C-alpha positions in Angstrom: 74.8 32.7 34.0 77.2 35.6 34.9 76.4 39.0 34.1 78.6 41.2 32.3 78.8 45.1 32.4 81.2 46.9 30.4 80.8 50.7 30.7 82.9 53.8 29.6 81.8 57.3 31.0 80.6 59.5 28.3 82.2 62.4 29.9 85.6 61.7 31.8 87.9 64.4 33.4 91.2 62.7 33.8 94.4 64.7 34.5 98.0 64.2 35.1 100.2 66.4 37.0 103.7 66.2 38.5 102.4 68.4 41.4 103.8 67.1 44.6 103.2 68.2 48.4 105.4 66.9 51.1 107.1 64.2 49.1 103.8 62.5 47.7 103.6 62.8 44.1 100.3 62.8 42.2 100.4 60.3 39.1 96.7 60.2 38.1 93.4 61.9 38.8 89.8 61.1 37.8 86.8 62.9 38.1 83.6 62.6 36.3 81.4 65.6 36.4 78.2 63.8 35.0 77.9 61.9 38.3 75.3 63.5 40.7 76.3 64.3 44.2 74.7 63.0 47.2 72.1 64.5 49.3 74.5 64.9 52.2 77.6 66.9 51.3 77.4 66.3 47.6 79.4 63.8 48.1 79.7 61.9 44.7 82.4 59.3 45.6 82.9 57.2 48.6 85.2 54.3 49.4 88.3 53.2 47.3 89.9 49.6 47.1 92.6 48.0 44.9 93.3 44.5 43.3 96.4 43.2 41.8 96.7 40.3 39.6 98.9 38.9 36.8 101.1 41.8 36.9 98.2 44.5 36.7 96.9 47.0 39.2 93.7 47.9 39.5 91.9 50.7 41.2 88.4 50.4 42.4 86.1 53.5 43.5 82.5 53.8 44.5 80.2 56.5 43.5 76.6 57.4 43.6 76.3 55.3 40.4 78.1 52.3 41.4 81.4 50.9 41.0 84.3 51.8 38.9 87.5 49.8 37.9 90.6 51.5 36.5 93.7 49.8 35.3 96.3 52.0 36.8 99.3 49.6 36.1 100.9 52.5 34.1 99.6 55.2 36.1 99.9 58.4 33.7 97.7 56.3 31.2 95.2 54.9 33.7 92.0 53.6 32.0 88.4 53.0 33.0 88.0 49.3 32.2 84.5 48.4 33.6 81.7 49.8 35.7 79.2 47.9 37.5 76.0 49.8 38.5 74.8 49.8 41.9 71.3 48.3 42.9 70.4 51.6 44.2 71.9 54.9 42.5 71.6 58.4 42.7 71.6 61.3 45.3 70.6 58.8 48.0 73.5 56.8 47.9 76.4 58.1 50.4 78.1 55.1 51.4 79.9 52.1 49.4 82.1 49.7 51.0 84.6 47.0 49.4 86.8 44.0 50.1 88.4 41.4 48.1 88.9 37.8 48.6 90.3 35.2 46.4 89.8 37.3 43.3 86.3 38.2 44.1 85.2 42.0 45.1 82.6 42.2 47.8 80.6 45.3 47.7 77.6 46.8 49.8 75.8 50.0 50.3 74.3 51.6 53.4 71.4 53.3 51.5 68.3 52.5 49.6 67.1 49.0 48.0 70.8 47.9 48.0 72.3 44.4 47.8 75.5 42.4 48.5 77.3 42.3 45.2 79.9 39.8 44.4 82.0 40.2 41.2 84.4 38.1 39.7 87.6 40.0 39.0 89.4 37.1 37.0 88.8 38.5 33.5 90.2 41.9 34.1 91.1 44.3 32.1 88.5 42.8 29.9 85.5 42.9 32.2 84.2 42.3 35.7 81.3 39.5 36.1 78.7 39.5 38.8 78.3 36.2 40.2 76.1 37.1 43.2 73.6 39.9 44.0 71.0 39.3 46.7 69.7 41.5 49.5 68.8 37.9 51.5 72.0 38.2 53.6 72.8 42.0 53.2 70.3 44.5 51.7 72.4 47.4 53.6 75.6 47.6 55.5 77.9 50.4 56.5 81.1 48.5 56.3 82.7 45.1 55.6 85.9 43.2 56.4 87.2 39.9 55.4 89.1 37.8 57.5 90.8 36.0 54.5 92.6 33.3 56.8 89.4 32.1 57.9 87.1 32.8 54.8 84.6 34.9 56.9 83.1 38.4 56.2 82.1 40.5 59.0 79.2 43.3 58.1 78.6 46.0 60.1 75.1 47.6 60.7 73.0 45.1 58.6 69.5 45.3 57.4 67.8 42.7 55.6 64.0 42.1 54.4 64.0 39.0 56.5 66.1 39.5 59.5 65.6 43.0 60.1 68.3 45.0 61.6 71.4 43.5 63.2 74.5 45.5 64.8 76.9 42.8 63.3 76.6 39.9 60.9 78.9 37.1 60.3 79.0 35.3 57.0 80.9 32.3 55.5 82.7 32.6 52.4 83.8 29.0 52.3 82.3 29.0 48.8 83.4 32.6 47.7 80.3 32.7 45.2 77.6 31.5 47.6 78.1 33.1 51.1 76.0 31.8 54.0 75.1 33.3 57.5 77.0 32.1 60.4 75.5 34.3 62.9 73.9 37.9 63.7 74.8 39.9 67.0 73.1 42.7 68.6 73.1 44.5 72.0 74.2 41.1 73.7 77.8 42.2 73.0 77.8 45.6 71.1 75.7 48.4 72.6 75.0 50.0 69.0 75.6 49.1 65.8 79.3 48.2 64.9 80.5 51.1 62.6 83.6 49.4 61.4 85.7 46.3 62.2 89.3 44.9 61.7 89.8 41.2 61.9 93.0 39.2 62.0 93.0 35.3 62.8 89.6 35.6 64.4 90.2 38.5 66.7 88.1 41.6 66.0 88.6 45.1 66.8 85.1 46.8 66.5 84.8 50.3 66.4 81.5 50.8 68.0 80.7 54.5 67.5 80.2 56.4 71.0 80.1 53.1 72.7 83.9 53.0 72.2 86.2 49.9 71.0 85.7 46.2 71.8 88.0 43.5 71.1 86.4 40.2 70.5 87.5 36.4 69.9 85.6 34.9 67.1 87.4 31.5 67.1 83.9 30.0 67.7 81.6 32.5 65.8 78.6 31.2 67.6 79.7 32.0 71.0 82.3 35.1 70.7 84.4 35.9 73.7 85.1 39.6 74.5 88.7 40.0 75.3 88.8 43.9 76.1 86.9 47.0 76.1 87.9 50.7 76.0 85.3 53.0 76.9 87.3 56.1 78.0 90.2 57.3 76.4 91.7 61.0 75.2 89.7 62.5 72.5 86.8 60.3 72.5 84.0 61.0 70.4 82.6 58.6 67.6 84.9 55.6 67.3 85.0 55.2 63.7 87.7 52.8 62.3 91.0 51.7 62.7 93.7 49.2 61.7 96.2 46.8 63.5 99.9 47.1 63.2 101.7 44.3 61.3 103.2 43.2 64.7 100.0 42.8 66.3 101.0 45.2 69.0 99.5 48.4 68.3 95.9 49.4 67.3 95.6 52.8 65.4 92.1 54.2 65.4 90.4 57.4 64.8 87.2 59.1 66.2 85.0 60.9 63.6 84.5 64.2 65.3 86.2 67.6 64.6 89.6 68.4 66.4 89.9 64.6 67.6 93.3 63.2 67.3 94.0 59.5 66.3 95.0 57.1 68.7 98.0 54.7 69.1 96.7 52.0 71.5 98.8 49.3 72.8 97.0 46.3 72.7 99.8 43.9 73.7 98.3 43.2 77.0 94.5 43.0 76.7 94.2 43.4 80.5 95.8 47.0 80.3 95.0 48.7 77.0 97.1 51.9 77.0 96.6 54.9 74.5 100.7 55.7 74.1 100.2 58.8 71.6 97.5 60.7 69.9 98.1 62.7 66.6 96.4 63.9 63.4 97.0 66.4 60.7 97.0 69.5 63.0 96.2 71.6 60.0 92.9 73.1 61.8 92.9 72.2 65.5 89.1 72.9 65.5 87.9 71.5 62.4 90.5 68.8 61.2 89.0 65.2 61.3 90.5 61.8 60.3 88.5 59.4 58.4 89.6 55.7 57.3 93.4 54.5 57.7 95.4 51.4 56.9 98.7 50.1 57.9 101.4 49.2 55.6 104.7 48.3 57.3 105.9 51.1 59.5 103.4 53.7 58.0 100.0 54.3 58.5 98.0 55.8 55.6 95.2 58.0 56.5 92.2 59.7 54.3 91.9 63.0 56.5 89.0 64.4 55.0 89.4 67.9 54.0 93.2 67.7 54.7 93.7 65.0 52.2 95.9 62.2 52.2 98.2 62.0 55.2 101.1 59.5 56.0 102.4 58.8 59.5 105.6 56.9 60.5 104.5 54.2 63.1 107.8 52.8 63.6 107.6 54.2 67.3 104.0 54.0 68.2 104.8 56.2 71.2 106.1 59.1 68.7 104.1 59.1 65.7 105.4 61.4 63.2 104.1 62.9 59.8 106.2 61.9 56.8 104.0 63.2 53.9 100.7 64.4 52.7 98.8 65.6 49.6 95.8 67.8 49.9 92.7 66.6 47.5 90.2 69.1 48.8 91.0 72.7 48.1 87.3 74.3 48.5 87.0 76.9 51.2 84.5 74.7 53.2 86.6 72.9 55.8 83.6 72.5 58.4 81.9 69.6 57.4 82.3 66.0 56.0 84.2 66.5 52.7 87.4 65.6 51.2 89.2 62.4 51.5 87.2 59.4 52.2 89.3 56.2 51.6 92.8 55.2 51.0 94.5 52.0 49.6 98.2 51.3 50.1 98.8 47.6 49.4 100.1 47.6 45.8 103.4 45.6 45.5 104.8 48.5 43.2 104.1 51.2 45.9 101.3 53.4 44.5 98.5 54.5 47.0 95.0 55.1 46.1 93.0 57.9 47.7 89.0 58.6 46.9 88.0 62.2 47.6 84.2 62.5 48.2 84.0 65.5 45.8 86.9 65.3 43.4 87.2 61.4 42.8 90.2 59.2 42.3 93.8 59.9 43.1 96.7 57.6 42.3 100.0 58.5 44.2 103.8 57.8 44.1 104.5 58.1 48.0 108.3 56.5 47.6 109.8 59.8 48.7 107.7 60.1 51.8 108.5 56.6 53.0 112.2 56.4 52.0 114.4 56.6 55.0 117.0 59.4 54.3 118.4 61.0 57.3 120.0 63.7 55.1 116.9 64.5 53.4 114.2 65.1 56.3 111.0 66.6 55.3 111.1 70.3 56.5 107.5 70.0 57.6 108.8 68.1 60.7 111.4 70.7 61.4 109.3 74.1 61.2 106.4 75.2 63.3 103.9 77.5 61.9 101.5 79.5 64.1 99.0 80.6 64.9 96.7 78.5 62.6 93.9 79.8 61.9 95.9 83.2 61.5 94.7 86.6 61.5 96.9 89.6 61.7 100.3 87.6 61.7 101.9 84.3 61.0 105.1 83.1 62.5 107.5 80.4 60.8 109.9 79.1 63.4 112.7 76.7 62.0 114.7 74.0 63.8 118.2 74.8 64.7 119.3 72.1 62.0 118.6 74.9 59.5 120.9 77.6 61.4 122.4 80.1 58.9 120.8 78.4 55.8 118.8 80.3 52.9 115.3 79.8 53.6 112.6 80.7 51.1 108.9 81.3 52.3 106.0 81.8 50.2 102.5 82.1 50.8 100.0 80.9 48.2 96.1 81.3 47.7 93.8 78.3 46.8 94.6 79.0 43.3 98.5 78.7 43.5 99.2 82.3 43.4 102.2 83.8 45.5 100.6 86.2 48.0 103.6 87.0 50.0 107.0 85.8 49.9 110.4 86.1 51.7 113.9 85.0 52.1 115.9 84.8 55.1 118.7 83.0 57.1 117.3 83.7 60.3 115.7 80.7 62.5 112.4 82.9 62.9 110.2 84.8 60.5 107.0 86.8 60.8 104.7 87.9 58.2 103.1 90.8 59.7 101.1 92.1 57.2 98.4 89.4 56.8 95.4 91.3 58.3 94.3 92.4 54.9 94.2 89.1 53.5 90.8 87.6 52.4 89.3 85.0 54.9 89.9 81.6 53.5 92.6 78.5 53.1 96.2 79.5 51.9 99.2 77.2 51.4 102.7 78.0 53.0 105.5 76.8 50.7 109.1 76.8 52.5 112.0 75.7 51.0 115.5 74.9 52.4 118.3 73.4 50.7 116.4 70.9 48.0 113.6 70.0 50.4 110.2 71.7 50.4 107.4 71.8 52.9 103.6 72.5 52.1 101.5 73.6 55.0 97.6 74.3 54.8 96.7 77.4 56.5 93.2 79.3 57.4 92.8 82.8 57.5 90.3 83.4 60.3 88.6 86.8 59.3 
């Protein structure tokens, strides 16, 4: 018999605001202060996913308690429609991960006495039904990915009561409600536990931590074939996660290390993998750190930890540019694993979901950020702000595109108060009186014509 859990949190904090940063507009935000934070970085929330059926859009976010389902079809009036408790709960939980297939949600966790949960979502918005919950195939897993075309789930870093620990497990979903093991893999292919994986038509891009990137053909999953490896590359650190471009020619991936830029990797020739560009938020050259990313069309959506959501134009993989961002994490601690964890951009209506480890679920309208409008370039791509971090001065340098135009420059503190402001028609302006400002985070708001730019800055001392 299917188990049905319907739960409405007793204490919900839901907020709607028209706030917009770099052409990304916040439509809905949810945070439940009654939920406990984890023992690591006090992160209450983890992965976010989405599901769309029968004209409805649903946001799915993991927490230390379990899995929360929201109807976000009418974003301003989003509602919590169901909750499924995790097999393990509380401060021990740091990671949950999700993927959907044929109307089912597959859920894992990487801590405690967890399980693989399979949830039937066909009855939403009324309820979610658990149709499978067992630790036989997966007790704990760091990440999962489903190759929908071949009905195969790949589970990274899997532990079980009977099979022990495996770097990667490949699981058949031929029957979506009754998964079955195909094979386990360890050091015979991957030097260490696979951290994350992206798979399209049996070709897997395996992010293998400090070992680098492995591209493997799983057409015959019992005898996989390694097509290529990438061991040395710019900004190498802990190879965390990535996503393949729609045309299959470029793999975008991130190393989970402070100051490590994301990579744009040409994979059109497996015998000659080439990094053609590196990029990231550039908010803090020392501490900024990308986390998870997803490609949709010509854009890469990145959960960029304490820098929030970043959207990049990848139409030219050799020249990736920022087209929008929204900072979900404003507290002053920007030197640890905090802030935006996951992102989901696949709704047909264009909404984008983000989960922030400390502040919960965000629903965004990104239509302005991804629109093609040569006459309304985002100001952020046409100015340079330095130094960052800053101390006794702050320089704003404008592109010649804005020669002679009136420019308004405002420095805001982390609660939105204007601390310094100036108006100029010059192409360069310097705030020379910043020495006395308190150490911490500031926002520089720059307005030219009808466009605005928001840059996050750090006052060093």
